VOGU-3710 file (C-alpha; in Angstrom, 3 decimals, decimal comma):
1> mitsrtdtta> 25,904/325,862/162,988  29,664/324,661/162,244  31,481/324,190/165,755  35,353/323,993/165,861  37,208/321,473/168,055  41,098/320,767/168,546  42,639/317,617/167,535  46,118/316,577/167,050  47,917/314,810/164,089  51,486/315,080/162,239
11> cilcsrncgl> 52,830/316,947/159,375  53,028/314,874/156,113  55,542/316,877/154,144  59,084/315,660/154,822  60,519/312,641/156,899  60,113/314,655/160,210  56,878/314,164/160,600  56,495/316,931/163,387  53,547/316,757/165,755  50,561/319,222/165,034
21> svevegshlk> 47,747/320,787/167,075  44,825/321,142/164,633  41,669/323,519/164,882  39,307/321,557/162,943  36,354/323,194/161,857  33,649/321,398/159,886  35,807/319,921/156,861  38,476/322,533/157,202  41,686/322,383/158,888  42,153/325,931/160,143
31> kirgdkahpl> 44,806/327,137/162,755  47,653/324,712/162,786  50,272/324,860/165,275  52,791/322,370/166,921  51,919/320,197/169,370  53,699/320,287/172,475  52,779/316,889/173,547  54,598/315,282/170,850  57,426/313,244/172,453  60,084/313,921/169,783
41> thgyicqkaa> 59,202/317,535/168,193  57,755/319,193/171,584  55,820/321,937/169,594  58,213/322,654/166,662  56,765/323,414/163,470  57,628/325,045/160,159  55,792/327,493/157,737  55,028/324,735/155,149  52,894/322,774/157,928  50,730/325,594/158,357
51> rlehyqnhdd> 49,480/325,553/155,164  48,237/321,932/155,024  44,297/323,290/154,308  45,503/323,778/150,710  46,243/319,939/150,676  43,027/318,630/152,396  40,766/320,931/150,376  41,332/321,896/146,642  39,627/321,873/143,500  41,281/318,613/142,232
61> rltspmqrqp> 40,288/316,280/144,801  38,841/312,844/143,423  35,461/311,614/144,825  35,005/308,504/142,403  36,725/305,876/140,544  37,487/307,376/137,157  37,940/305,022/133,877  39,373/306,201/130,731  37,464/306,185/127,566  38,638/305,537/124,161
71> dgsfkpvswd> 38,855/309,382/123,189  41,068/309,952/126,192  38,409/311,140/128,723  37,468/309,781/132,008  34,033/308,762/133,053  33,353/308,115/136,768  32,413/304,359/137,603  31,469/302,406/140,588  34,184/300,940/142,797  32,691/297,371/142,075
81> ealediaqrl> 32,919/298,049/138,319  36,422/299,394/138,444  37,745/296,760/140,738  36,320/293,973/138,685  37,536/294,920/135,698  41,050/295,850/137,132  40,951/292,458/138,902  40,219/290,638/135,718  42,813/292,239/133,328  45,626/291,895/135,912
91> tvirerhggd> 44,861/288,236/136,023  44,795/287,885/132,382  48,183/289,613/132,134  49,721/287,240/134,845  48,447/284,130/133,266  49,744/284,977/129,547  52,922/286,949/130,485  53,947/285,903/133,891  54,863/288,014/136,931  57,713/289,621/135,268
101> afaflggggq> 54,832/291,686/132,938  53,827/293,765/136,418  55,326/296,480/138,434  54,552/298,421/141,747  55,350/302,140/141,559  55,315/304,254/144,470  53,338/303,113/147,564  53,390/305,448/150,826  54,418/308,902/149,885  55,774/311,099/152,774
111> gnhlggaysr> 53,953/309,947/155,837  51,445/307,612/154,117  53,272/304,148/155,099  50,508/302,326/156,735  49,142/301,400/153,426  52,205/300,079/152,196  51,669/296,645/154,062  48,747/296,140/151,623  50,087/297,392/148,465  52,776/295,081/148,582
121> qlltamksry> 50,399/292,276/148,784  49,732/292,817/144,897  53,249/292,074/144,122  52,768/288,698/145,551  49,530/288,379/143,930  51,042/289,154/140,541  53,802/286,844/140,825  56,371/289,902/140,560  59,212/291,445/142,329  59,392/294,731/140,422
131> synslgqekt> 58,857/297,607/142,992  59,813/301,014/141,851  59,584/304,229/144,247  61,318/307,370/144,709  63,979/305,994/147,376  65,277/304,126/144,177  66,484/307,649/142,630  67,529/309,044/145,599  68,879/306,746/148,649  69,585/303,666/147,299
141> gdfwvngrlf> 73,412/304,081/146,752  73,602/304,851/150,457  71,524/301,603/151,060  74,069/299,561/148,949  76,983/301,192/150,835  75,235/300,257/154,319  74,908/296,760/153,527  78,445/296,327/152,636  79,692/298,177/155,627  77,316/296,953/157,969
151> gsqtchtted> 75,995/293,436/156,747  72,486/294,393/155,635  70,881/297,208/153,881  68,221/297,402/156,561  71,242/299,230/158,755  70,730/302,747/158,206  72,635/305,597/159,829  71,416/308,714/161,613  73,279/311,820/163,239  73,191/313,290/166,798
161> vehadfvlfi> 73,642/316,896/165,568  71,840/317,940/168,622  74,891/316,963/171,088  77,779/316,819/168,559  80,828/319,123/169,236  81,775/319,505/165,320  78,834/319,122/162,678  79,736/318,658/159,299  76,531/319,206/156,803  77,269/318,156/153,186
171> gtnpfqahgi> 75,033/318,653/150,384  72,009/319,415/152,679  70,122/322,403/153,686  68,301/321,598/156,888  67,059/325,111/157,336  64,775/324,423/154,369  64,724/320,573/154,002  64,598/319,798/157,971  65,704/316,382/158,189  67,237/316,595/161,458
181> pnardtlkhl> 65,239/317,081/164,859  63,603/320,631/165,003  66,002/321,768/162,451  65,831/325,572/162,874  65,898/325,453/166,570  68,870/322,930/166,482  70,897/325,114/164,260  70,364/328,148/166,237  71,522/326,478/169,190  74,739/325,090/167,458
191> qkdpgrtmvv> 75,371/328,589/165,890  75,277/330,364/169,228  77,268/327,709/171,074  80,923/328,966/171,163  82,119/325,584/171,812  80,747/324,001/168,807  81,605/324,200/165,118  79,362/324,144/162,263  80,548/323,375/158,955  78,773/323,593/155,531
201> idprrsetar> 79,951/321,808/152,237  77,669/323,253/149,594  77,955/325,051/145,965  75,585/327,412/147,421  75,417/329,889/150,160  72,238/328,240/151,512  70,179/329,385/154,469  72,360/326,947/156,571  75,676/327,831/155,044  74,754/331,348/156,400
211> madihlqlrp> 74,773/330,310/160,031  77,723/328,055/159,653  81,290/329,127/161,223  82,919/327,868/157,847  81,094/327,404/154,404  83,043/325,587/151,865  81,489/326,614/148,707  82,826/323,755/146,587  82,348/323,376/142,535  79,375/321,333/141,817
221> gtdsylmsam> 79,980/317,670/141,619  83,391/317,658/143,092  82,260/316,153/146,513  84,266/312,757/146,240  87,395/315,073/145,743  86,899/317,155/148,341  86,026/314,238/150,975  88,524/311,764/149,774  91,239/314,703/150,314  89,837/315,143/153,835
231> laiivseglh> 90,338/311,702/154,576  93,625/311,536/153,130  94,610/314,574/155,300  93,203/312,608/158,344  95,119/309,499/157,790  98,373/310,952/156,584  98,561/313,101/159,867  97,508/309,961/162,163  94,279/311,700/163,225  92,344/308,493/162,721
241> draflsrrcl> 91,605/306,537/165,645  93,261/303,529/165,443  91,846/301,974/169,055  88,197/302,146/167,472  89,393/300,861/163,892  91,197/297,902/165,543  88,386/296,650/167,869  85,303/297,356/165,601  86,604/297,326/162,040  88,300/295,184/159,414
251> gfeqveqall> 89,946/296,324/156,032  91,469/299,433/157,491  94,582/298,758/155,910  93,259/298,573/152,245  91,563/301,819/152,911  94,479/303,281/154,504  96,440/302,444/151,298  93,930/303,882/148,912  93,753/307,079/151,022  97,587/307,450/151,358
261> aipvadyaer> 97,502/307,804/147,290  95,136/310,602/146,978  96,883/313,650/145,728  95,263/316,214/148,398  96,160/319,541/146,772  95,287/318,419/143,404  91,907/317,437/144,665  91,574/320,558/146,647  92,167/322,690/143,614  89,360/320,699/141,468
271> adiplaqlqa> 86,929/321,315/144,291  88,153/325,065/144,129  88,500/324,821/147,898  91,951/326,756/149,404  94,049/324,163/150,698  94,585/325,601/154,090  90,770/325,914/154,631  90,515/322,186/153,598  93,218/321,060/156,197  91,645/323,065/158,845
281> vargfakaht> 88,184/321,468/158,332  89,840/317,763/158,234  91,840/318,571/161,514  88,992/319,989/163,246  86,707/317,463/162,476  89,131/314,402/163,506  90,073/316,006/166,673  86,842/317,365/167,970  85,597/315,502/171,256  82,407/314,297/169,202
291> acvridlgiq> 81,699/314,943/165,695  78,929/313,812/163,016  78,035/314,102/159,327  74,798/315,076/157,939  74,051/314,696/154,154  71,223/314,702/151,916  70,454/314,522/147,920  73,122/317,097/147,346  75,610/314,393/147,541  73,270/311,567/146,793
301> qtlhttlngy> 71,900/312,758/143,386  75,355/314,141/141,842  78,261/312,770/140,084  80,018/309,673/141,915  76,527/309,165/143,883  77,426/305,764/145,598  81,092/306,801/146,217  79,958/309,923/147,905  77,832/307,731/150,543  81,088/305,622/151,150
311> lekllylmtg> 83,029/308,478/151,861  80,908/310,459/154,163  80,718/307,255/156,298  84,216/306,655/155,980  84,695/310,449/157,786  83,002/309,322/160,886  84,100/305,659/161,086  87,804/306,642/160,551  87,685/309,270/163,519  85,667/306,568/165,765
321> nfgirggnnl> 82,532/309,277/165,604  80,506/306,343/165,630  78,049/304,467/168,151  78,747/307,606/170,558  76,624/310,535/171,911  77,292/313,374/169,339  78,344/310,956/166,550  76,605/308,813/163,798  74,731/305,789/164,653  72,348/303,230/163,645
331> hsfllpilgh> 68,430/303,109/164,889  65,949/300,454/165,011  62,599/300,459/162,646  59,150/299,738/163,642  57,886/299,553/160,029  60,039/297,660/157,865  60,361/299,978/155,190  63,508/298,505/153,801  64,447/295,204/152,649  67,862/293,460/152,100
341> tderkpkfkr> 68,480/292,344/148,760  72,334/291,584/147,869  72,982/291,486/144,287  75,918/288,754/144,665  72,832/286,329/145,495  71,421/284,724/142,411  67,731/284,427/144,258  67,347/288,403/143,698  65,658/288,742/140,370  67,635/291,386/137,720
351> tahhgmfpia> 65,302/293,207/134,995  64,648/291,677/131,635  66,297/294,640/129,724  69,126/296,489/131,977  69,758/293,268/133,951  69,479/295,771/136,995  69,465/294,270/140,594  67,164/295,836/143,380  68,829/297,492/146,295  66,933/297,363/149,767
361> giyppnilpd> 64,088/295,721/147,521  63,944/298,721/145,234  64,493/298,787/141,560  65,515/302,360/140,121  63,181/304,438/138,184  65,737/305,385/135,732  65,557/302,060/134,120  61,695/301,607/133,920  60,811/303,394/130,791  63,132/300,905/128,974
371> eilhegenri> 61,716/297,944/130,985  58,161/298,620/129,422  59,187/299,786/125,887  61,901/297,184/124,813  61,417/294,608/122,246  60,512/291,089/123,327  57,935/289,110/125,210  59,447/289,899/128,812  58,714/293,534/128,806  56,533/294,957/131,748
381> ravfvdsanp> 52,876/295,434/130,516  50,971/296,742/133,571  51,628/299,011/136,539  49,973/300,104/139,642  51,014/303,336/140,925  50,218/304,486/144,518  50,799/307,736/146,071  53,398/308,797/143,477  53,484/310,877/140,238  56,410/309,506/138,042
391> lvtwtdtgay> 55,570/311,562/134,999  56,510/314,570/136,898  59,005/313,522/139,690  60,760/310,702/138,009  63,596/311,065/135,608  62,825/311,938/131,800  59,216/313,130/131,561  58,924/312,547/127,923  60,074/308,851/128,177  57,302/308,195/130,998
401> ekafaalels> 54,849/309,425/128,752  55,873/307,228/125,711  56,210/304,240/128,238  52,753/304,939/129,987  51,314/305,086/126,451  52,563/301,905/125,553  51,058/299,748/128,759  47,854/297,501/128,618  46,892/298,398/132,054  47,992/301,058/134,134
411> vvvdvtmtet> 46,191/301,986/137,305  46,699/305,120/139,950  45,681/305,335/143,467  45,729/308,868/144,777  43,920/311,838/146,156  43,920/313,820/143,253  43,898/313,641/139,397  47,899/313,994/138,996  49,552/314,308/135,630  50,399/310,526/136,065
421> araadyvlpa> 46,531/309,722/136,715  45,665/311,471/133,559  47,863/309,020/131,698  46,193/306,013/133,543  43,547/303,715/132,610  41,927/303,770/136,002  42,235/306,289/138,746  41,186/305,071/142,073  40,577/307,810/144,665  42,029/307,254/148,059
431> ssqfekweat> 40,887/309,075/151,511  43,331/311,689/152,499  46,110/311,347/154,846  43,756/313,337/157,490  40,644/310,983/156,539  42,266/307,703/157,947  44,427/306,197/160,331  48,103/306,659/159,103  51,565/306,731/160,037  55,407/307,071/158,731
441> gfnlefpvng> 57,942/304,485/159,028  60,527/307,159/159,221  61,073/306,506/162,944  65,108/307,191/162,752  66,049/308,354/165,979  68,779/306,544/168,214  68,888/306,196/171,268  65,379/307,395/172,046  62,931/306,316/169,139  59,265/307,023/168,514
451> fhlrhpllpa> 56,186/306,430/166,613  53,053/308,719/165,456  50,173/306,627/164,767  47,621/309,272/163,374  44,070/308,911/163,974  41,357/310,578/161,408  40,806/314,119/161,790  38,032/314,244/159,301  35,593/311,392/157,888  36,612/310,132/154,680
461> regtlpepei> 35,253/312,335/151,627  31,992/310,450/149,913  33,564/307,977/146,965  36,885/307,531/148,373  38,464/304,574/150,177  41,557/304,187/152,442  44,200/302,091/150,650  43,739/298,931/153,078  40,182/298,692/152,045  41,126/299,357/148,386
471> ytrllekmgv> 43,869/296,493/148,092  42,036/294,188/150,200  38,763/294,268/147,728  40,869/293,900/144,875  42,648/290,710/146,261  39,281/289,365/146,763  38,175/289,912/143,580  41,707/288,418/142,028  40,537/285,351/144,213  43,717/285,019/146,191
481> lpasfpkler> 41,645/285,690/149,415  38,509/284,296/150,646  35,620/286,304/151,210  35,410/285,784/155,172  37,582/284,163/157,800  34,853/282,879/160,207  36,933/281,014/163,048  39,537/284,032/163,315  36,726/286,592/163,153  35,159/284,719/166,178
491> iarieggrgy> 38,251/284,686/168,194  39,014/288,390/166,994  35,745/289,098/168,785  36,242/287,340/172,144  39,814/288,680/172,279  38,653/292,233/171,356  36,591/292,464/174,156  39,442/291,581/176,589  41,831/293,991/174,864  45,030/291,550/174,889
501> hlgfmaafag> 44,854/289,773/171,636  47,476/287,216/172,621  44,837/284,048/171,918  44,144/285,648/168,371  47,655/285,755/167,466  48,074/282,201/168,431  44,943/281,449/166,536  46,251/283,637/163,606  49,720/281,798/163,503  47,941/278,418/163,831
511> alaknrhwvp> 45,811/279,477/160,478  48,933/280,805/158,633  50,781/277,449/159,470  48,041/275,370/158,042  47,066/277,767/155,093  51,018/278,736/153,537  49,556/280,445/150,623  48,003/282,747/153,195  51,027/284,209/154,599  51,909/286,733/152,127
521> yaasilyrtl> 48,305/288,342/152,583  48,644/288,619/156,421  47,819/291,929/156,181  44,535/292,148/154,709  43,580/289,043/156,771  44,390/290,983/159,837  42,250/293,920/158,644  39,095/291,802/157,984  39,658/290,017/161,283  41,099/291,798/164,314
531> gqtlpdsaaa> 40,820/294,940/162,531  37,116/294,959/162,751  37,276/294,581/166,562  39,564/297,566/167,021  38,104/300,832/168,530  37,436/303,935/166,603  37,140/302,033/163,209  41,148/301,512/163,253  41,165/298,497/161,312  44,144/299,433/159,023
541> tapllplaia> 46,282/299,319/162,349  46,038/295,632/162,784  49,227/294,753/161,195  50,929/296,976/163,698  49,894/294,570/166,562  52,572/291,518/165,285  55,109/294,377/164,390  54,608/295,738/168,109  55,204/292,295/169,316  58,575/291,424/167,342
551> yaqkhyaavk> 59,911/294,957/168,266  59,049/294,411/172,128  61,040/290,929/171,612  63,996/292,108/169,752  64,420/295,520/171,814  62,992/294,094/175,228  65,296/296,200/177,517  64,764/299,461/175,441  61,185/299,183/175,410  60,852/298,719/178,977
561> raghkgnrit> 63,195/301,866/179,320  60,810/303,807/177,612  58,237/303,314/180,275  56,227/300,475/178,795  54,925/297,637/181,026  54,643/293,823/180,653  56,770/290,585/180,337  58,256/288,837/177,403  54,772/287,692/176,762  52,790/290,634/177,322
571> lgtnlfrail> 55,077/293,786/176,480  54,335/293,751/172,796  50,744/293,770/173,155  51,088/296,587/175,504  53,135/298,603/173,337  50,513/298,199/170,516  47,721/299,330/172,744  50,220/302,249/173,597  50,598/303,052/170,001  47,080/302,806/169,366
581> dgrsgvllse> 45,967/305,125/172,495  48,776/307,853/171,754  47,164/310,616/170,169  50,223/312,425/170,120  52,753/309,657/169,470  54,626/307,630/171,759  58,166/306,762/172,783  59,019/303,291/171,349  62,362/302,544/172,928  65,307/303,798/174,829
591> hefddlwtfi> 68,668/302,333/173,749  71,789/302,410/175,529  74,808/303,295/173,044  76,407/299,671/173,540  72,920/298,236/171,838  74,038/299,653/168,613  76,546/297,076/168,024  73,747/294,326/168,322  72,260/296,031/165,050  75,584/295,182/162,976
601> ahkdgrihla> 74,552/292,230/160,832  77,718/290,870/159,982  78,263/287,608/161,552  81,585/289,097/163,526  79,905/292,005/164,563  82,360/294,198/162,880  82,186/296,999/160,204  83,637/295,907/157,075  85,484/298,967/155,806  86,939/297,577/152,570
611> ipemldelkd> 84,494/297,606/149,732  86,381/296,729/146,590  83,844/298,667/143,977  84,154/301,801/145,682  88,188/301,693/146,058  88,278/300,995/142,642  86,322/304,114/141,792  88,159/306,047/144,408  91,149/305,082/142,516  89,746/306,193/138,990
621> lgveshantd> 89,021/309,613/140,489  92,300/311,175/139,499  91,781/310,370/135,737  88,294/312,115/135,308  87,259/314,902/133,615  83,512/316,415/133,201  84,173/319,408/131,162  81,429/320,123/128,793  81,860/323,560/126,747  78,680/322,858/124,763
631> ypfvlmager> 76,821/323,453/127,995  78,688/325,609/130,316  76,291/325,909/133,299  75,472/323,200/135,855  71,756/323,184/136,969  71,269/321,876/140,382  67,606/320,673/139,789  65,478/320,067/142,895  66,299/322,982/145,515  64,553/322,983/148,792
641> rsynanqiyr> 62,854/326,369/149,235  60,568/328,043/151,856  57,435/327,180/149,778  58,354/324,006/147,622  57,551/320,722/149,226  56,422/317,166/148,083  53,834/316,448/145,481  50,930/316,317/147,932  50,546/320,427/147,486  48,517/320,923/144,236
651> dpawrkvdph> 47,174/324,152/144,598  49,864/326,627/143,980  47,870/329,205/146,332  49,529/327,678/149,207  52,585/329,464/148,281  53,444/332,866/149,922  56,571/333,454/147,765  58,234/332,172/144,569  55,225/331,563/142,740  56,906/330,643/139,614
661> gamrihpgda> 59,967/328,629/140,913  62,486/330,975/139,517  65,975/329,890/138,514  68,922/331,391/140,599  71,662/332,764/138,900  74,955/334,557/139,758  74,991/338,378/139,060  77,887/338,124/136,734  76,208/335,486/134,686  73,178/337,129/134,427
671> eslgvisgdr> 75,012/340,633/133,083  76,722/338,219/130,541  73,418/336,878/129,427  71,571/340,188/129,441  68,801/339,150/131,936  67,676/340,575/135,005  65,011/338,932/137,811  61,906/338,583/136,383  63,079/337,930/132,848  62,282/334,849/131,268
681> iqcrspwgci> 65,190/332,299/130,333  65,517/328,996/128,177  67,126/326,388/129,779  68,282/323,602/127,570  70,109/320,534/128,568  71,293/317,640/126,035  68,230/316,146/126,619  65,337/318,933/126,882  64,431/322,613/127,084  62,226/324,557/129,486
691> eavvdvddsv> 61,651/328,264/130,188  62,146/329,450/133,607  61,773/333,198/135,309  65,067/334,678/136,262  66,072/335,421/140,124  69,691/337,027/139,944  70,799/335,967/143,332  74,759/335,954/144,658  74,173/332,739/146,627  74,954/330,571/143,793
701> ragmvtlphg> 78,327/330,005/142,330  79,242/331,564/138,916  78,504/328,865/136,082  75,742/327,146/138,238  72,072/327,697/138,332  69,477/326,070/140,749  65,763/325,380/140,156  63,212/323,933/143,034  61,297/320,815/143,032  57,624/320,531/143,586
711> ygmrfrnegp> 56,193/322,245/140,287  55,498/321,593/137,111  51,851/320,373/137,924  48,574/321,191/136,304  45,902/322,452/138,603  42,270/322,809/137,381  43,632/321,722/133,792  45,885/324,698/133,840  49,566/324,776/133,748  52,201/323,325/133,942
721> igpelnrlts> 52,826/325,948/137,015  56,565/326,541/137,305  59,468/324,314/135,943  59,130/320,756/134,650  62,586/319,733/135,636  62,424/316,396/134,476  62,069/317,594/130,880  65,733/318,193/131,201  66,995/314,992/132,693  68,048/311,668/131,153
731> ldycdplsrt> 67,590/308,170/131,861  71,166/307,307/131,134  72,954/310,225/132,805  73,100/308,360/136,178  75,220/306,395/138,711  76,672/303,221/137,129  76,021/301,211/140,036  72,815/302,602/141,750  71,428/303,888/138,558  70,622/306,972/140,627
741> pfhkhvpvql> 70,319/310,231/138,518  72,539/313,309/138,726  69,846/315,730/139,250  72,153/317,735/140,940  74,672/318,083/138,201  72,619/318,866/134,762  74,853/320,478/132,223  72,579/323,169/130,452  72,927/326,108/128,193  70,976/329,600/129,138
751> ekvikrgtde> 69,380/332,030/126,603  67,250/334,861/127,168  63,831/334,685/125,761  62,864/337,562/123,772  59,355/338,440/124,012  57,420/339,349/120,888  57,457/342,961/119,783  60,270/343,986/121,752  63,182/346,312/120,372  65,519/343,853/120,795
761> etageeasag> 63,513/341,288/118,655  62,744/343,847/115,973  66,358/345,005/115,769  67,195/341,002/115,436  64,530/340,358/112,399  65,800/343,647/110,618  69,530/342,215/110,821  68,098/338,920/109,597  66,281/340,492/106,744  69,429/342,392/105,533
771> atg> 71,448/339,480/105,839  69,245/337,273/103,752  67,812/340,095/101,468
//
């Protein structure tokens, strides 16, 4: 008889990672609700999380390592056979061609970050620094600006939407995309409070825009014009916070000079927003008691990506809405998901073909096919892909298909046979996110921050392994790790019985001091030693112990405020145990707002407002023109909708609506093209062509269309299901600084698809025959 039980976990579909209460029956996730005991989400859930059974159990799950055969088919092989061959081939490539011949792609996925501590060790073993992931085509322009403003690319901002009097949403639709705490509840509270103002800046009348007090439905791609005009109004009318700028910032005079040169009326016209309305929003934001800005990919994947990030930060910095309740703030990190890589320092390696630098330790996916395919010895020859599907989700699918075909070795670690896996030499099946210990690095809150370590809901499916085991075995087979660590294992067993681990950490530090070549492989050493003594088979969590100790040392008072006990020596180990025991997550820290200023990385403790590259680009805005009469429509690719999510959902049955990923098109445009909802339409960009199903919808501006992300995959070897967006995108159509693709501003042509045998086609054939007869 199959029994059911209720357990807790978290959603893995977006950065919010809401706590879930799940009824587990056998190997299935039955009823899924919000976990009211979760310290941050308090029982909130959206409709997408309720469908996670479609991720856990579907027909394309992998249960054995797969090796590509000469004819292109795949054969199941043993783990030892796969890892032995992969280790040998990687070693040969490294010795023949050096570390520059290897790149690591992906790593983590939404909520799958614990394995990242293990996978990155492979880069060290291969003597490579080439790490590519999806953040490199979404957020690195933002990270670069943070580095210049705050002194480090690890400084990351958040927004206190819940307590702001005036909220500005730019290029984001939190009703569908979330990204803010308990998004739909928060939006409802904001909408209903007459003392608060919500403004949405978006070319589409989104679900969030419908709830707003004011919607600025600007022309696609003109965000920089609109934001710079707002800033010019604020400065020219003396609405900036002089006291804050004097006390906390440097370089205001240069920024002020640049902003006073902005032709406000002209830029309002370019954005197609009435000047009076723009002025009202700028004044309202600047005069509000507290105000904050929330942005997302709508301005991070469009024209002037990096400049957009600079301008949106100037909005809250120039008005003093930073480091306060209801403003924008920096926050702490437990998992170090970002690094700091300043391109002005020669130690950070540039790529062989493009000479591109990393941002926050990440290289942009837009350059990778060229780095594989270019002529010369120093090209990339081998890749490891972890929890990513670049052939579908990264720019220019055709270029990626060609590049993967040219590799000497490609390995994919995933739970299913993705499109990228089908192009690989080996596919290594990982356990699902509900079959292993896992966590997210997206703990981005301030002043209160939390962390949710997720325990397994289900046993690992036979034939699969968690990433920590996969990478540790591979490193052992490559010879960079010994088979055992007898002294550390003995001390771990003794310390594990006591539950404190301080003696083990002292021994561990001593072992690393004596064996410096072990340092880059600390995660796997902890996994093989301390990890084996942790309760409930929680070996993968061992690297959290030193991270918890470091966090408690850095944020000692804030960790104590969150309720954790201990002194300077014991607080970190106590925090680790609380994380390990917290089935619904724990609060890590509770900061005071003055603490934020200790996060600033500049030695002078100030924000450096003047960024020469951004001021130069701002100056050049006035002479730009992006008109393209050959491609009269603008496609916003990657819209968030009710039933699209990240790539972990493979089975299309999870969707209750929008099975085709339809193209939204304005009624006037639909009429001129002769299409109605349900028709098929050909969408052609300068780089490719796909077909889509039409959805006539007046929420979009005339001249623009939208398509959702999360489609274009093949399930049960059928498909593709829905639009393959990256058949339309180009490697070179991107921000010149960060190489972020302009996915929200793709120029396209549209043409109705005529079905064979229709009256229209017959008439067209007769006319053609008459013309040639």
